[in-house]
SENU-176809 format. One record per atom (N, C-alpha, C): residue in one letter; x, y, z. Coordinates in steps of 0.1 Angstrom, whole numbers, plus 5000, padded with zeros to 4 digits. Atoms other than C-alpha are relative to their C-alpha. Layout:
<nodes>
aXYZ
...
</nodes>
This chain:
<nodes>
m501350034997
m144821385430
m499050104994
t501049915006
t141721525413
t499250075010
t500849934991
t139821795430
t498549974997
p501450035003
p136121695434
p499250134997
n500849885003
n133521935420
n498549975004
n501450044996
n130421755435
n499850005015
w500149994985
w130521875471
w498550005004
q501350004994
q127421805492
q500050035014
k500149964986
k126421955525
k498949915006
s501050084992
s124421755551
s498650074999
s501449955000
s120621795549
s499750065014
f500249954986
f120921875587
f500750145001
s499249884999
s122922195579
s499250134998
g500949895002
g119922425575
g500050095013
g500249914988
g119022715599
g501150095001
a499049904997
a121222965615
a501549964998
d498650055001
d124322745616
d500249924987
g499950075013
g123922625580
g501349994993
n498750015007
n127422705570
n501149945010
n499150054990
n129022545601
n500049854999
c500050145001
c129422195588
c501049954991
v499150055010
v131421965566
v499349974988
e500550055013
e130921875530
e500749884996
i499450115006
i131621555513
i499949994985
a500150025014
a132321455478
a500549864997
v499550135004
v132721115461
v501150024990
l498850005008
l136121075446
l500549864998
h499750145000
h136220715436
h501449974999
p500750094990
p137420505453
p500150065014
r499849944987
r137720755481
r498850105002
i501049904996
i135421005500
i500950125005
a499349884996
a136721365503
a499150085010
i500749924990
i135721585533
i500750145001
r499449864997
r136221965538
r499150085009
d500749904991
d135122245561
d499250094991
s500849915009
s132222435545
s500350155002
k499649864997
k133422755562
k501350044993
n498749985006
n136822725546
n500349904989
p499950115010
p136522525514
p501350004993
t498750005007
t139922635501
t501149945009
y499050064991
y141722485532
y500249854996
a499750145003
a142922125533
a498849915000
t501150105001
t140721835523
t500549875005
l499650144995
l140821495540
l499349904990
t500650105008
t140221185520
t500249865007
f500150134993
f139320835532
f499549894990
p500650115008
p138720495515
p498549995002
t501550014998
t135020455509
t499649915011
e500350104990
e134920145531
e500250065014
t499749944987
t136520335560
t498950115004
f501049894997
f134120635557
f498649945003
t501350074998
t131120395555
t499949945014
a499950054986
a132220225587
a499950115010
f500049894991
f132720555604
f498550055001
l501449964999
l129120665595
l499149905007
a500850114993
a127720335607
a500250015015
s499649994986
s129520385640
s499350125006
l500749884995
l128020735644
l498549975002
k501550034999
k124520615637
k499749905011
a500250104989
a124920325661
a500150075014
d499849924987
d126120565689
d498850095002
a501149914999
a123120795682
a498849945006
r501250074996
r120620535692
r499949995015
</nodes>
């Protein structure tokens, strides 16, 4: 598997806890996720459709 080089941190990660979040990267046709505090540790990957459904579920629960 190719290692992504386009990691993005959430726009909500500012402030004092800015380094305590996850980062994502698009690795077509999958989405890669890693811990921003430990970027050399294991990376999880999910099919794009699965990750999109997961985000939609989180947004629906937040309402």
